[in-house]
N, C-alpha and C positions, 0 to 999 in steps of 0.2 A: 660451489660446494653443494652436493645433493642434500636434500632435507632428510631422506631416508636411504640408507645403503646397507644391504645385507650380503654376506659372502658365505655361501655354504651353510646357511642357517638350518640347523637340524634340531628336532625335538623328538625324543623317544620316550614312551611310557612303558616300563617293564621291558620284557625281552622280545615282544612280538608286535608292538604297536609303534609305528613311525608316523607321528602326526604331521610333522613338517620334515621334508627330505631334501637337504641341500639347496635351500632357496637362495638364489641370486637375484636381487631386486634393487633397482635404482629409481628413486622418485625425485624429480627436480623441484627446485623452489618455485612456488606459484602454480604448480600443477594440480589438477583435480584428477586423482587416480582412483579408478574403480577396481575393487578387489572382489572377484566373483568366484563361486565354487559351490558345489552341492554339499549337503550335510556330511560332515566329517572330512572335508577337503583340507582343513588346516588354516582357515582364515582367522578365526578367533584365537587360535593358538599362536599364530604369527603376531597378532596385535598384542597379546599378553606378554610375549617376549620383548616386543618393542617398548612396552610400558614397565618392564621388569617385574611383572606379576608372577612369571615363571621363568626359570633359567634354561637356556639352550643346552642340549647335550653336546653339540659341536657347532663350529662356525661362529660368526660374529654378526652383530647388528649395531649400526651407528645411526644416531639421530643428530643432525647439525654437526656431523663430524665427531661427536662424542660417543663413547662406548655406552650402549644402552643399559648395561649392567653396572659398570663401574662409576658412571656419572649420571645415574638415574635422577637424582635430586635436581641437578642443574637442568636436565632435559625437561622435567615436569614443570619448571618455571616458565617454559616457553611454549607449552602445548595446552590445548583444550581437548577434552575427551568427552564424547557422548557414548557411554558403554551400552551394550545391548542389555535390555531388561532392567534399566535403572528405575527405581521406584522411590516413592516418598511415603513413609509409614508413621511419621510422628505428627505433632500438632503445630508445626510451623506453617505460616502462610506462604504463599508464593513469593510475596515481597520479602519476607524474612529469609527465605532460601536464597534469593538473588542477592540480598545485602550480605549474607554470609559468604557467598561465592566471591563477591567483590572484595570483601575484607580479607578473606583467606589468601587471595592472590596478591594482596597489597596493591590493588588496581585503583585507578582514579575514575573508573566508569560511573556514570549515573545509573543506579539500579532501575530507575523509572524508564530510562531510555531503552535499556535492554529488555525490560518487560514489554515495552511498546513495540520494539523491533520484532519480537517473536509472537506478538499478538495476544498477550494475556494481561495487559495492564488493567483492564476493567475488572478482572477477577483476581487481582493480586492480593486483595485483602482476605480471600478465602483460604481455608486450610488446604494445603496442597494434596494431602492424602485423599481429599474428596474430589479432586479433579478427575476428569475422564482420562483415559489412557493417552489420547491425543494431546490434551492440555499438559499432562505431566511430561510428555515428550518435548513439547515446546519449551517448558520451563527448564528441563535438563539441557536442551540445546542452547538456550540463552545463558545458562550458567557456564557452559563450555566456551562461549564467546567472550566472557569476561577477560579483561586485560589484553584484548586483541592478540590472541596467540599467533605465533609464527607457523604453527602446525595444528590442524584440526584432525583428530582421529574420530571418525564417525562409524559406529558399528550398528548396522540396521537402523539408520536414523529416522526413517519415515514410519516406523512401527506405530500404528494407532492413528496416524494422521489422515484427515480427509483430503480429497483432491486439492482443495484450496490451500491447506496446510503444506502439502507436498510442494506445490508450485511456489509458495512463499519461501520455503526452506531452500529450494533450488536457487531462487533469486539471491538470497542472503549468501549462499555458498559461492555463487559466481562473483558477487561483489567483493567478498573477502579475498578470493583468488586473484581478482584483478588488482587488489591492493598488495599482493605479494604473499598472501597466506597459502601454504600448501595444504591440500585436503586429501586425506587418505580415507577412502569411502568404501566400506564393506557393505554389500547388499545382495539379496537374492531376488530383488525386484528388477528384472532385466531392463524394462523400459525406462525405469528411473536412472539406471546407470548410463544407458545410452543417451539420455537427455542432458546429462550434466557433466560427464567425465571427458577429459582430454585423451586419456589412454585407459586401457583395461588390461588387467592381469587375470588369467583364469587358472585357478587351482583345482587339481583333481588328485585325490589320494595322496596328499602331502606334497605334490610336485607342481611347479609352475609349468603348465602345458602350453600356454600361449600368452603373449604380451604385445599389444600394438594398439593403434587407434581402432575404432570400430570399422572404419573403411579398410584399414590395413588387414584386419582379421577377415573381412569379407573377401578381399582379394586373395588371401592365402588359403581360404576354405574351399571345400569341394561342393558347396551347396549350389542350388539352382537359382537363377534370377529370371524374372518374367518381364517382357516388354510388350506393351499393347499399343498398336498404332491405329488411329482413326483416320481414314482416308476420304478424299472427296468422291472417289469411285471405288469399285471393288478392287482390292489390292491383289497382286499376283502371288500365288503360292510357290510357283516354280522358281527354283534357284535359291530361295530363302533357306530351305531345309538343308541345302548343300553347304551352307556356311559353316566353317569350323567353329565348334563350340555351341551350335544350335542343336538341341535334341528333339524338338517337335515344333510344328507350325499348325495353327488352326486359323481358318478364315470363315467369318460369319458376316455376310453382307459386306459392309465397307470397313469392317474391323479385322485386323490381323493380330494374332497373339503368338508370340514366339517364346519358347522356354529355352534358356541358355545355361549350359553347364559352366561356361566361362563368361563372367559378367562383361568382359571386353567385347564379346561378340555382339552386344546390343548395338554398338555403333555401326557395325557392318550391316546389321539388319535394317537400321534406319536408312542407311545409304542405298542399299539394294532396292528397298521398296520405293523410296522417294525418287529413284531414277526412272520408275515405271508408273507411279501413281502419286498424286499429290497428297502428302501427309499433312493433316490439319491439326492433329493432336497426338501427344505421346504420353503414355503413363508407364513408368518403370517401377517394378516391385523388386527391391533388393532382398537378398537373403536376410531373414530376420535375426535379431540377436539370440532369440530362443533357438533357432536352427543352428547358429554358430556354437552356442553353448553346448547343445547336444552332440555336435560333431567333436568338440574338443574334450568332452567329458564322458562320451559314450552314453549320454542320457542322464548322467548323474547317478549317485548311489541309490536314489529312490526313483530313478527314471522320471523325474518331474522337476520342472524348473522352479516351482514354488516350494522350495525346501524349508523344512523346519530349522530353527536356529540351533546353534550348539556345535560342538566339535567332538571327535573321538578322543577318548582319554580324559585325564583330569583337566580342570580349568579353574584358575584362580577366580575368586568372586570379584567381578568388576565393580560391584557396588561398594567395595571397600575404598575405592578411589573416588574423589570428587570429580564431577564431570568437567 
């Protein structure tokens, strides 16, 4: 049974804003699924419908085979949520917040172990409102992990984290997924999605415009790939440019660089050159995730992959839900 299943999921605001338009999505158990899209694409609106913070206009959403609206309470017992923009503004310490999360979920977790897992145990006695943004994000992530949820919904989870914090979060996410936890991972940091996700879905203007593995997206995209061959002697230019899928060839000394419109042409380039000159090293540069993103979204609503957070239309306040 899929962990998340949507069928024609649609959300309209007013008469002229369609935030999510007929979304069909299936996310399997134990999968780390990356949800990408520019500002206003419908990512957070989709998450809010999965969590029953807002109701769909049409279509359906199921989590663990249960209706996301009719059985929201039962679903929430099995999920952990790290909402975008979660903050701490009262006088509880980090330890008290973690103890509260464990108690609220009726879990048997040791709060100290969770604090240690996310790297803030030494600061657990401090008031959480005085934490840096990165430390608050670590605390909220730890609270989401309480009771070992079957599904983690993470909305921009690396906000405020330094590189070490991001790497540590990736490690924890992979460990949980290996144990069977499904991870629904929304982010605009493309390198982060590429590093951790099994599959990626790309939203644009409310529609799911692409869904595949990163490599699958590269194969279906029209971007260019570059291959660089270092040879023992000057490599031949003749014949390489005639290979189907090769758009240009450059030779400088003992190095040949070919640009391919079809990534599969790289194999033919290596074979052609190696038949006439000894190839001693190969460097391949695939289409980047940024290039793929721009192809599928037309550059994004802001023509920039580093999009600001938030969605078009109204949005329920995610801070009303515990992480």
